[in-house]
N, C-alpha and C positions, 0 to 999 in steps of 0.2 A: 603657557603650556596648553596644548590642544586637549579638548574634552572628548572622550570616547562617546560616540553616538550609540545609544542602546536602542533596540527595537521597541516600537510602541504597541504593536499588535500582540494581543495576549498569547496566541500560539507561539509566536517567535520569541517572546519573553520566556516562556516555559522551556523552549528549546535551547536557550543559552544558560539554563540552569536556575532560573528565578522561580521561587515558590510564590504562588498567587493565592489570594483569599478564595477566589472562585476558580476552579480548574477550567481552562479552555477546553472546548470539546468539538469533535466532529465524529462521524460514523463511517466506518468502512461500508462501501456500497450504499451510501446515503442517497445517491441518485440511482433510481431503479424502479423495479416492477411494483413495489408497494405504493408508489405514487400514481394516482390517476392521470396527472398531467404528463408524467413520463410515458405512460402507456399510450396516450394520445399522440405524442411526438413519435414514439417508436412505430406506431401504425403507419405514419407517413413516410418512413425511411425505406421500407421495402425489405431490407435485411440488416443484420446487426453490424456488419463491417461497413456498410454504407453510412449507418448512423454515426459510427466512430470517425469516419473520414469526411463527413459533411460539416464544415466548421460552424455554421449557424445552428444546426441541430445539436451538435456535441456541446456547444456553448450553452444553449438553452437548457439542456438537461443537467449540466454542471451547476447552473445557477438556481434551478428549481428548489432544491431543499433549503438553500440558504435564504431564499425569499420567504419560504413558508415557516422555517423553524429558527433561523438566526444563528446557525452554527458559527464557530469562530474560524472555520476554514471551509473552503470549497475544495474538493478534490476533482481534478480534471476527469471528465468522462472519456474514457478510452479503454484499451484492453491490452493486457500483457502479450497477447498472441499476435499483435501487429509486428512484433520483432521477427518471429519466424516467417511471417508473410514477406517482410522486407528482405529476409534471407533467401527468398525464392521458394518457400514451401507453400503449397496450396492449402488454403484455410477456408472453412465454412462453419456456420453455426446451425445446428439442428435442435430439435426439441430436447434431446438428451445431452446437449452440450457441444463443445467445439470438436471439429473433425479436421485432422491434418493427414496428409500422406506421410506415413512413418518414414523416418530416416535413421541411419545408423552411423553416418560419417559426413564430413564436410562435402565429400564428393557427391553425395546424394542430393545436395541442394541445387536449386536453379540459380540464375543470375541474381546477384544482390541488387536491390533497388531501394536504397535509403531515401531517395527523393519521394517515394510513395508516402512517407511519413509527414511530408510538408503540411498537409491540411491540419494535422494535430497542432502545429505551431500557430496556425491562423486561429484555431479554436481558442488557444490560450490567450492570444491578443484580444479576442472579442470578449472573453470572460473578464480580463483585466480592466476593460473599459467600464464594466457594469458592477463589479464587486463593491460592496460597502467598504468604507475606508479602513475599518478595523478588522476586516476579514482577510485572512491569508489564503493564498492559492497554493495547493499541493499538486505537484506532478508525481508521476510514478512510473515504474517499470517492474517487470518480474525479475527476480534474481536469477542468475544463469542456471543454477541447478533446477529450479522449478520450471523455467522455460524449456530446458532440455528434456524434462520428463514428458511434457506434452508433445515435443517434436519426435521423440523416439517411440513413445507409446501410440502416437496417432490420436491422442485425446486424453481424457481422464482415465485414471486407473485406481484400483484398490490396493495393489501390492507393488506396483512399479517394477515388476519382474524383468521386463525387457531392458529398462534403463539401468537398473542395478547390475544386471548381468553384463551389460556393455561396460559400465563404469568400473566394475571390479575385475572383469575378465580381459578387457583391452583398454587400460587407462590412457594409453597414448592416443588412441583413436578418439576416445571419449573426451580427452583433454583438449584435442584440437577443435572439437565441436563446441566445447565450453568457451574456448578462447574466441571463436568466431561470434558466439552469442554475446560475449562480454563486449566485444568491439562495437557491435551494432547497438547494444543496450546503451553504451556510453553515448553514441550518436543520437539515440532517441531521447535520452535525458538532456543532452546538450541542447537539442532543438527546443525542448520545453523550457529550459532555464533561460536561454537567450530570448525566448518569446515573452517571458515574464513570471514563470512560477517561482515561488520564494522558498520552497521546501520540496524535497523529493523523498518518496518512500519506496523502498525495495521490498517487494512482496516475495518471500520465500515460503509459499504456502505448503510445500511438501518437504520442508527441511527435516521434519521428524521421521521421514521414511528411512534415513540412513543410519548405519552404525556410527559410533563415535569417530572411528578413523575416517569413514566416508564423509562424515559431517565436516571434519577438519579440512579434507581435501576438496570437497565439491560444494560446500556451503561457505565456510569461513574464507578460504583462500581466494576464490573468485570475487567474493564480496569485498574483501580487503583490497584487492587490486582495483576494483571499480571505484570504491570510495576514495582511494589514493588518487586516482586519475581525476575524479571530480574535484577533490580538494585542490589539486594543482591548478586546474583550469578555473575553478570558481571558489577561491578562498572565502571562508565564512559561510558557505552554503550549508544550511542545516540538512542532515540526512537521517531519516528514520529507517531502521531495519525491522522487519517483521518475520522472524524465523519460526513460523508456526510449528508447534510440536517439538521444539528444541529441548524442553524439559530441563534436566540438570545441566545442559550445555548452554543455557542462556547466558550465564556470567562469562563464559569463555567467548561467546559470540560478541557480547558487549565490549569486552576488553580488547579483543584482537582485531575486530573489523574496522574500528575507528568511527563507528556511527555515533551520532549525538543522542539518539533516543532509540529505545527498543519497544516494539509493540508486543504485549503479552497476550498469548491465547488464553482461553478460559480455564485451562488445566493448571495454570500457575497460581498458587496461593498468593494473595495480595501481600501478606507479610513477608513472603520470600522475595517478592519484588522490592519491597521496602528495604530489607536487610542486605540483600546480595546484589541489587542492581542500581537502586536509586542513588547510591553513593558514587557511582561511576557515570551514570547517564540519566537523562530524563526518561521516565517510565510512561508508557501509553497503554491504556486498556482498562480492564479486560472483562467488561460486563458481558454476560452471556446473552447472545441475541435472542434466545428463547425467553428470557425474562423480559425483554423488550416486547416480545410477542404477547406475553401473558399480561404485562402491565400491572397496575394496581399496587397493593401493599407489598407483594413480593419484589416488584421493581424498586419501590421506594426504599425498602429495607436494605437491599443489596447495594443500591447506589450510595446510600449513606455509609455503609461499611467500607466501600471502596474509597470514598472521600476521606473518612477518618483515618484509614490505614495509609493511604498514599498521598493525602493532601498536604502533609507537612514537609514535602520535598517537591522537586520539579516534576510535575504530573500533568498529563493530558488525558482527559476522560474520553474513552472510546469503547468499542466492542472488542470481544476476543476473536471475532470473525465478522462477516458481513451481515447487514440487515437482511432478514428473511423476507422473501417476497410477499408472504401472507400477513406481515406486520401491519396492524391498523395505523394509519398516519396519526390518529389521535393519541396513540401511545408515545409517539416521538414528540408530539407537542407537549404531552405531560412530562416527558423526560426533560425537555428544554426548560420548562417552568421549574422543575425540581432542581436542576443544576444552577439556576439563577437565584435560588433561595439561599439564605445563610444556613450554614450547617449547625444544627443545634448540638450543644454539648451533651 
């Protein structure tokens, strides 16, 4: 009888439902402005899009935090808004964030250029050659709803008024845009997987902006289709979903989308994650990035609470959102040390 081969990397073991004595960990935005070595590379790139699409630079900043802190996973350095750019939408990054020419339908987009994403695959291959043996590589994309908000608003937004008005007022037109985003998102993830990523995460950063009905239609349904397409093409691929702000809708998201793990934002009590999510999926999160900024005893106490609450089931330690740019690297080093210590009773 053939023996089923189980993954050896700690992150992959947690994603197939194993409970580990020490939780595997990585941090959203672990490669970024809080690291002086990142700032040095960023200064050579000229602009942010060039940094993302220059394989040797993108690979270097992907590897930097793993070299320094020894996370159990590297996450590819890229950006969710490369998908709108591949869809023909003009994109730039300024001091106050991304800027896109707003669109309201598929007809507003320029020629689709998926080949533009090819350097991302090359960056993945370069990272794979240098990662430590037990370190997993995570690829990612924005979930269709979140990508659509940037495309319709033309950047970030507080209330997503334009996007919600389009989604609720003309669902057929908005649905066609979501479908186009989903298609190119699949291509973007396929490129990363074929190049060597072992896990993918779908960032739905603005999932919490919708009503429950809107959440079902524009978060769950597109994610479900995307997950099913990935499962068909890449059986066994672990998929993490991060529907930030989903609140009481987290269990429905976990149950209906088909993801293997859910990332919790900081608003979700850890015991709710344990009781209502961890029986279905691996739970990831949800340490407050501000506590990482503060460090010291407040960081230690909360890390220990999370480990005690979630560590008796399949669990990946992470933040409830991304590393803040002003975070001292020394605090991340202290976190790494803390997570490698046995948890006292």
